[in-house]
Phi, psi and omega in degrees: 000126183294141174231133181234087186063238181280349187263129177250142183229128173238132184261137177235116184269129175279130185281349182274306184247003183066030183272140178266123164256153183232131168260123187234133181210157170223130189060235176250011182261131188226155168235157169238135176254128167052056178292140186244216189282155171298150007272009180304316183297319179296323179292323177295314181296323177295322179293321176301315180293316183297327182265000180055048181261151173255121181276120181260335183205149171247113186255131182248126176280324177198165195264016175294152192303321184288353178253358181231356187300331182266002183298314181299308180300321181288321177296321178298321181281335183229073188296345179282347185281124178279146180260124178248126180221154181302136180306321184279002184226023183300325181293336184290336177290327190249002183232111184294335176286320181293325181270005171079359182287327181298324181294338179263006176080010179229076186298129181238132170226160180231166173300152177297151179293142172278327185225110171293139179245140182229157178306135182096344178294150176242130177246144185239140176225112186057232179267007182254158177227150175242140177249130179280133181240142178286116173232029180298154182140317168288325177221168189298326186220031187302148180235148164253158180236119187248129176250100183298320184296325180268343181070042179226154175220134178258111194258357184059223181257020177283294177256119179243140182310119180076006185202190174220169180289155175300149179236014181264007174277162177305134180083001181277157178203117179297315181298317181293319180297311181298318179297318180292321177298314181294320185280326191245342179250310183292347176276354176286161178305143186301328182280357179301128180277131180262118172253109187260169177289342179214143176092177183280168175297156176219193172227160178299319179299319179296317181292322175302318187276325193242344182284116186296338177284346190236349186252014176098351180284330183265133178254128180292000000 
């Protein structure tokens, strides 16, 4: 299990869409990022109990269904946990058409966000802080969450190891996504560990050098 100074990260893979949810904690204080479909949610809750952690927040990088399907079950089990979602995508939590699940015949909704998050916002967990970064383009208002002290960034489906998120969904823009990745992610220190919505961990240096969408091999 990865440890980055005071920050511990446990990855939970969703078996339906291959989506990564993350349980992140320092001391006994925890956050969950992008919980998806069962049984992923049950495994996250079991880990919280086994580690005797208190969940303070459910953080959403973007509002597509596979990143919000577990918000309701986890909130029901941990009612003290506040829900943070991108300011530009608040409707996607509560509208199955907006989060694309209705189109697939499995309408998914989540509880409304308690706290809209916008680029530049700072969220705190114990003695650590996360900064919200604009990575919209895969979705209308997607955010990444960067922890400078731990040297990690949670990118959702914006930057994926060796690739980038799709931009053919409603509200997507290839030009905006590439610009945001270059301006807000590739400018982070090279050793920053990238925890993406899909795939294994990577680093900013690796993505700068090897990601064909970002190193000059791909032409817009």
